[in-house]
Each structure stands twice: as structure tokens, then as C-alpha cells.
N, C-alpha and C positions, 0 to 999 in steps of 0.2 A: 731209798729213797726221798729218806729226808736229805736236803742236800748241801747245810751247813754242819759241822758238829756240833754240838748240844754240849758241853760237857756237865759235870755236878759233883758235886761236891761230896755226897757219900758214894759215888764210885772212885773219891779219888784224886779226879782226871783233874785239868790242866782248866784253868776260868777261859771262859768263853771267851771270845772279842769283845767288845762292847760295842757302843746300838752306834755308834758311827764309824765304825770299820767296813768295809767292804770287800775285805777276806772270805773267799770261796764263792762270792755268788757266783762266779761262774770259774773257778780255780779247780785246785787239786781237791779239796776238801768237798765236794757237791755231794758228794752222798754220806750224809751225817750217818754213823757209826753206829750211833747212839736210835736214830729212824730206823737204818734198817736192821739192826739188832734186834728192836720192840715187834718190828710187821713183819718181819721173816720166823719171829718164835712166834708170832701167833697165824699163822699162814701154817708153817709148821705144826701147830693144836693143829689148825683143820685139817690137815692131809691126814694125823696119826690119825685123829678121831677119824677122821674119814674110812680111810683102809679098816683099823679095829672095829667099824661103827656096821662095816657092809659084813664083817667076818663075822659076826655078832649077827646077824639077820638071818644068815647062812645057815651057820649052827641051828639057829633057832628053827629052820624050814627043817632041817635034817632031823631034827631030837624031836621035835613038840608037832601037834595035827596043825593044818591052817587055823583051824577055829581054835586051837587054844593061842596061837599067836595073835592072832587077831582081837581076843582078848586081850591079853596082855600090853600090848601095843596101843590100844585102845584106851587104856590104865596111865598109860605113861603118855602119852595125849595128853589128855585132860592135865598129867601135874606140869607137864612142859605151859600150856594153858593158862598154871598159875600162876611158874615164875616167870613168862611174858609180863601178866597184867599187872606184876608189884615188882619184884627185884632188877630184871631186866632194862627196865625202864630208870630207874637209880642211873648203868653202869654210864649212862652219858653225863650226866650230871658229876660222877666220879671220877669221871678221868675229863672231867674240863676241869674241878675244882680240886681236884687231889696236889698237883703242881701249884697251888696257890694257896692251899693251909698254911702250908708254911708249921708249926708251933702248933696249929689245931689239927694237927691231921689224924689221931688217933679220936677226938673228942668227935668227928665228923663220919670217921668208920664206924664205930662204937654206936651213934646214932643212927646212922641207916641199918646198922645190923639189928637192932634193936627194932623198929619201927618195921622193913618187909617182912624178919619173922614173924610180926605177931601179927599183923596186918596178913601175910599169906597163911597164918595158918586159922585166921576167921573165915578166910573163902576160901581155906580147903572144905570146913565143913557147911558152908552156904549150898559149896558146887556139888560137894557129894548127897544133899538134899535134890537139889535140881536135875542132877540126873537121878534117882532115885521116882524121882516124878515124870521124866521126862522117857522112861525107857529104855527098849532098844538092848539085844540079849548081847550087842559088844561092852557093854558096861556092868554085867553079870557079874567078876569079882568084888567091883566096888560094891555090893550088898551086900557081900558078907562085912559082918559085925570085925572081925579078926582082922581084914584088909582092911575095911576103912582106919582103922587106927596107925595103924603102919602106914596111910599114906597121907592121914597128918602132917605125922610126922621127916616123910619123905620131902613133903612142901616146904613144911620148914629147912630141913639140907639143903632140898635146890636154889631153896633162897639163899642161903648162906656162900653155898660154896659157886653162886653165881655172881653174886656183889665181891667175892673173893679174886674173882679174876678180876674184877675193874679194876679193886685195888690195888693189884700188883701190876698191873700197864697202868696206872694213875701215876703208880713209882714209878715206875720207869725198870722196871726189872721183870719183864714178862713173857722171862725165858722160864719160869718157872711155870709156866702155865702151862705148855705140855707136856712138861714132866709129871706133873700131878693128872692132868688128863688121860695121859698113857699108863700110868699106875693104876688107877681108874678102869678104862677101859678093856685093860688085862683082865683086871678081876671080875669084871661084867662076863667075861668070855668064861673063865674056871668057873664060875659060879652056875652059868645058864646049863651047863653040860651035867654038872655036880647035882644038879634040883630035878632031870630032867626026870627022873625015875621015881623019888621019893614025891614030886611037887608039878606032876604032869598041868594040871590046870592054869596056874600061878605060876611056875617056875619063870618065865617071862619076866612080871613084876616084882617078884623079889628078887632078880638075876641083878636088876637093874638099880633098887633102888639099896640095896642095903654095903655092894661098897660104898655108893655114895656118902651114906649113912658116915662108912666109919673114915674114908678116907679126905673128908671135913675137917677131923681134930690134928691131922700133924702137919694140914697147911696152915692151919691156922694156930697156931704153935709156929710156924714160922713167921707169921704176919706181923703176930703180935709182940713177941717174942726178940725178933731181929730188928725186921725192917723196918718197921714204923717208927721204932725208937731209932735206927740208927738217921733216918730222914730228918725225925724230930731233932735232933743233935745237930743236923746241918741246917736244915734249914730256917731260912728270913722268918721277921715276925707275922709277915701278912696282914700287914694295920689296916692295909688297904681294902678285903674282904667283909665285908659283908654279908649279915644271915639274909638283909630283901635282895640285897644281890644272886646271892646263889638260888634262895627263894621263887627269885622271877626266872628266872635260866631255867630249874627244876619246874617250874609248873609249866612252861611249853614245852619243854622237852621231854615231859613225863607226859603231857597230850599227843604230843606230835609220836614217841615212841609206844605209847599204845596203840593207835591206828596202826603200827609196824608188825607189832609182837601179835595183838589180835587178829591180823590176816594173817601171823605164821601160823598160827597154833588155833584160830577160829574156825579155817577152812578142814584142819581136818575131824573138828569136834561136824561139824555142816557132812561130813561124808560119810561119818562115825553112825550116824542115827538115819543116813538111809539107808545102809549095805548091809548085807552080813556079815561075821567074823570074819570067815575066809575069804570075801572081797575087800576091806578092810584092809587087811595082810597085806595083801596082792598091792593095796592104794599104800601102806606106812612104809615097805620098804623102798617103795621111786622117792616116797616125799622125803625121805630120812636122807640117802643122797642128794637128795635136789637142793634139800636144808646144809649140807658139809658144804655145797657147791656156793651157796652165797656163802655164806662163813668168811669166804676168800675175800669178799669186796670188804665187811664187814667190818671186819681184824686188819686191813687194808687200812681202812678209816680212821678206824680208834688212836692210833700213831700220828695219823695227820691230826687231829684234833689237838693230842696232847701236847706234842712240839708245836706245833703251830697257838698255839697259847704259849710256849717258851719264844717262840724267836715267829714273829709273825710277817715280817720282812720276808718268809721265804713262803709260804703260806702257797702260794700259786704253786710253786716248785714239788713240794710236798704234793699236794692231788697231782702233778699231771705227774711223779714222778710212782703215786700209789697207782695211778687211774693206769697208767703203760701195763705196767706189775698186773695188776689184777685181770686186768684184759685180757694180756698173751697167758696167760694160766687158765684162764678160766675157758679158753680155746683153743684148747687145747683135750680139756676134758672132755667140754660139748662133742668135739669131734670123737673123742675118744666110746663117752658115751654111743651118741647116733651110730655107730660100728659094731660097740659091745652090749649093746644092750639085748637085743633078739638072745644069742647066746645064752651071757651072765642069769637071763631071770629065767631063761628057759631050765636053767641047771640046779633050779631051786625047786620046781615045779610046773609043769602044764598050766596050772591056774594062774599061774606070774607074770604068765605072758601079754594076758589081760593087757596085764599096764608100763607093756614097751611104748606103745605109746604116750602116754602121759610120760614116763623118764624119759623121754627126747624133745618134749615141750618144756618140761620145770627145766632140764638143763641150760636146754635155749634161753629159757626168759633168765635166765643166771647174768645172761652179757649187761642188758639195761637195766636189771636191777643192780647193777657191780657201779653204772655211773651216778644210778641215784645216789645209792650208799656215800661211796666217794663224796658226791658232793653235798651229802649230810654233814659228814667231816669237818668240808670247811665252814660250816655253816656256825659248830658249835666252838669249834675255835675263833669265832668272831660276833659268837651270839647271839646269833640272827637269831631271838625264837618266836619272829612272826612267822618269818619265814618255811623253819623246822615243823611248826604247824600245819601249814598251807602243802609242803612237799607231803609230810605224812597220809597228810587228810586228804590226800588227791588220791595216792597209790592206794590206800585201803580203798577208799570209795568202790576208785576202777578194779579195784580186783576183786572185792566180794559182789560189788553189785555183777560183777562180768557170771564170776561162781555160782551163783543164786538165777543169774536166768540163763543161763547155757544148761546148769546141772538139769532146768526145765524142762530146756529144748535140747536135749542130750539128743535125739535119734539125730539129728545132724550127724553121728558121731559113730554112726552102728556098723561104719564098713572101719573100724582102726577101732581091736580091744573091746576093753569093756567102756559103751560110748560114755560112761556119767563116768568115768575115771578119765576118758580123754575129751570129756566136758572139762575138767576142773583145769587140765594143763593147758587146753586152751585160752581160760580165763584169766589164769596167771601169766600168763605171757603177754595176751592183751593188755592184761590191767598194768606190765611195768611199763610194757614201750607208751602208752597214754603219759604214764610217767617221765620217763628220760623225754619226750619231747619237750615237756612241759618244762623241765631242767637246763635242758640243751645253751636258751640262751644267757642266761646268766654266767653257767658254766665254762661259754666262749667265753665273755669278756674274764670272766676272772683269771682263765691261762692263754689270754695273749689272742683268740685263736682269731678277736675280728678287734679293733682298729684299736677299743679302749680297755683300757686296763682294769679289772676293781682291788689290785696288788695291795695292801696296807703299806703305808707310806714305810717306809729301811732304817726310821729313826726312830723308829718302837723299838720301848724297850724290852728288855727278855724278863719274865719271869719267871724264870725256875734261876735254883741255886744254879 
């Protein structure tokens, strides 16, 4: 994806060409090894998480009643909502500034850990209170005192592991991300089966959160014991980076990401309070598969932002490469899911067939979503704060507005599975198409589709060691 080799002293590689060099613009180093390494590591992580995640829900459907699967997945949805509201929204800022933070990187990372953990703990308590007041049988297990304590602890752990993935990516060692996620996913599978007999009511929830809490410790030992010290030793002083600069970017990126992840995690909450637990089980497995597909482009966009900071002159090439690879992978997924969904969901039980149209629509929606997500990666690299907010606000407004509207008029979809679930899929697809059409003109200018390109001048200095 990245088209010029970005060398780092931390990795022991040779120095990158100077800012005036034209080597690799169209030459033999067209695809940067560091760009490709980190991009494919994150895509591999998505693939591993997707396959093992699907296996997890297949086993859950086999070993647990549909109602218990619905309760567990609703609790996990609430957990992910908290993570999206807090920790995920720091990832864009970390990816943008870790390459420039230099010897202050450890201070930045520790500060983010402390702030996100504290905020998410407070919000977890508030969310539990709100869910208690809202009612709804899908959240029964979160009304139990013992489960509430575990929920708050899990929220903090989810905050930490979300930030740690971004730290690994910002340090340009994303190859570690699929390793720990694979361990986490396998641990979930084992514990899910083990708890099926002893904790049938809440086994889905505990099989998810216990491995998450355990695995975060060795990963952070690696980060603080080896990777951060190595980065700090070889990094420049970063004297030009100011707290005000980081703060302005964070405020804009946080607000934009708040809309994105609010959409991603608020939609399941809206569904959970309107349907019975067994119906939510059908919804959640389709939503989980679609989320994994969306993460392909999100993960492609991360190295676009990171390496775009290190080598601004190649930003358009990085974007083009990421966009091509993401759309090719997703097209294969759309076709595969379109053909396999009726058979695969049918294997889980007759009720899961109600979610077939939902899954197919959400899979197709990943294509326009990919275009928007990779464009957002270029905006982060260029610190285009206002555009980040505008794009994310538009997408969130379109998706959430259409979800509320079509859920109200779901009778239109009576012939297509469960009409409420199908309405959600149609709303997400239409909302993503609206956002894609809005960003295409500027994206086309960046990539040179129209005559005038907005690429950053080639004499821009590399920001990374």
C-alpha cells in the first residue's frame, strides 16, 4: 500500500531518502515494506478476528439457548458502546502523533491510558444505571449485582486493549496486533464451551470478558518493557510538537470519531431495546460479521494516516493503494456472503434465517464505507480537523436517521426476513452511500481522477525517524 520504503532506526533499517529525493516515486520501491507490513498485519488481524469470531458465535448458538445468546451479546454490545465512546476515539490521535511524539511518547501513552480508563469506568456505572431505568429483557444479566462489577472491570480492560492496539500501530509494529488478538479469540472459544454447563445464562458474557482482562497484561508488558523504550531511544526530540497542536486535533478527531463509533455501537443498542433476546441473537451475529468487514478498510486507513505523516509526498499513492486493496478484498467478501448467508445462518438454526437479508445488506454497505474510511485516513494525515468532523457527522446523521425512520416503517420489508432487521440493513446501506457520494469529489482530486490533484508537495520533510 505505501509506495516508498519508510526506514526507521528502531528497526535497524537504512535511512530513508532525503526530502528532495525522487527515488521510488514510480520506481522499484513502489510499495513500502513498512506500509505493507503494518497494513497487512492489521488486515490479517481482521481476518483472524472475523473467522474466529464467527466460530465463536456458531459455538454459542450450538451450546446456548437463543435467549441466552441474546442476553450475552446485548451485554457485549453495551461494553463495545463504552469503548467506542471513549477509547476508540483516541486511536486517530495516537496514530497521528506517536510518529512525531519522539521522546515524549511514553508520557503521551500513559496519559491516554489513565484518562480513558477513568472516563470509561465512570461511564460504565452511568450506563448500568441507564439500562436499569430503560428496561428491556435483553439486559437482564446486567441487572445482577455480581455481573455489574465484572462489567465495570471489563469496560476498563476493553479501554486499555483498544488503546494498546493503536499504540502498536503508531509505533509501526502492528505485526503484534494479530498475535494477541488470536490468543484472545482462541481463549474465548475455549471458555465459551467450558462455561456452557456451569453458567448457561451468562457464559457468553464471561467467556468474552475474562480472556480480555487476562491477555492485556502481557501485551502491555511488551509495550512498556520493550517497544516504547526502544522507540524513545531512537526518536528525535519532537521539539515542534505542542500540547495545543495535539489538543486541537484530538478535539476534532474525537468529535468525528464519536459520530462514527456512536453509529457503530448505538445501532445495536437501538435494536436491543426493541426486540426480544432471541431476535437480538439473530441480529448480533449478522452485525458482528459486517463489523469485521468494515474493519478491513478501517485498518487499511490507519497506516495511510501513520505513513502519510512520515512521508506526506506519497499520501495520494498510499490512499490509492489502500483503496484498491480494501475494495478488492471486500468485493470477494460481499460475493461470498451473498451466496453463503442462507446456508451458513441456516446451520445455526431456523430462526437465524431471519437475519439473511440483514447480513447481505450490511456486507454490501462495507463497500461505500471503505471509501469513506480510507478518505478519513488521508484527512488525519493532513490534520484536516474540520473535514473530519464534517464527514463523520454526515455519515452518522444519515445512518442513524435512516435506522430510526426505517425501523418505524419496517412494514415495507415484510417479505424479506424479519422486517425490523432488514430495515436496519437497508438504512445502513443507504446512509453509507450518502457519505460516499459526499466525499468522492475531494477524494477524486487527491487521487488525480480529475485534472487537479491536492497532493502535498514533494519537498515536505519526513516526520518519522
